[in-house]
C-alpha positions in Angstrom: 63.4 -54.7 -191.9 63.4 -50.4 -192.1 62.8 -48.9 -188.7 60.6 -45.9 -188.8 61.9 -42.8 -187.2 61.2 -42.0 -183.8 59.0 -38.7 -183.2 60.2 -35.9 -181.3 57.5 -36.6 -178.8 59.4 -40.3 -178.3 62.8 -39.1 -178.3 61.7 -36.3 -175.6 60.4 -39.4 -173.6 63.5 -41.1 -174.0 65.6 -38.2 -172.7 62.9 -38.3 -169.3 64.0 -41.8 -168.9 67.3 -41.6 -169.2 67.7 -38.8 -166.9 65.6 -40.7 -164.5 68.3 -43.7 -164.9 71.3 -41.5 -164.6 69.4 -39.9 -161.2 68.6 -43.3 -160.0 72.1 -44.4 -160.5 73.6 -41.8 -158.1 77.1 -41.9 -158.7 77.1 -46.0 -158.5 79.8 -47.5 -160.8 78.3 -47.8 -164.4 79.9 -51.1 -164.9 78.3 -52.8 -162.1 74.9 -51.4 -162.7 75.1 -52.2 -166.7 76.3 -55.9 -165.7 74.0 -56.5 -163.2 71.0 -54.9 -166.0 72.5 -57.6 -168.5 73.6 -54.8 -170.9 76.8 -53.2 -171.8 78.2 -50.0 -170.2 78.0 -48.3 -173.3 74.3 -49.1 -173.8 73.8 -47.6 -170.5 75.6 -44.4 -171.1 73.7 -44.1 -174.2 70.2 -44.6 -172.3 71.4 -42.1 -170.1 72.4 -39.2 -172.1 69.2 -40.0 -174.2 71.0 -41.3 -177.4 69.0 -44.5 -177.2 65.4 -43.1 -176.7 63.7 -46.3 -177.2 65.4 -49.1 -175.2 63.7 -52.6 -175.1 61.2 -53.7 -172.5 63.5 -56.2 -171.3 66.3 -53.4 -171.2 64.4 -51.2 -169.0 63.1 -54.1 -166.7 66.8 -54.9 -166.2 67.5 -51.5 -165.1 65.2 -50.9 -163.0 65.9 -54.4 -160.9 69.6 -53.4 -161.0 69.1 -49.7 -159.7 66.3 -50.6 -157.1 63.9 -48.5 -159.3 60.1 -49.3 -159.2 59.1 -50.1 -163.1 56.3 -47.7 -162.8 58.7 -44.8 -162.1 60.0 -45.6 -165.6 56.6 -45.6 -166.6 56.0 -42.5 -165.4 59.2 -40.7 -166.5 58.3 -42.3 -170.1 55.1 -40.5 -170.2 56.1 -37.3 -168.8 54.6 -37.8 -165.2 55.8 -35.6 -162.3 54.6 -37.3 -159.6 57.1 -40.3 -159.8 59.5 -40.6 -156.7 62.6 -42.3 -156.6 62.4 -45.4 -154.1 66.1 -45.9 -154.0 
């Protein structure tokens, strides 16, 4: 299966999502957050810096749960909504 390259808009959406996750982590240990989310610390790092701009839905849910972040905040970040608030 060949993966279609992401559009520049999709890459920017992933960067916004990564920034939200990094902010929500707020200095907490990335290894602990990654373990709680069911992903590797390397995957978390890639998401946070925007190198993995389209993580799977399950990964996003796992991260939101591990961070205590409402899923709607992740949706808002992806869409570029400025009205999301961190509920941590």
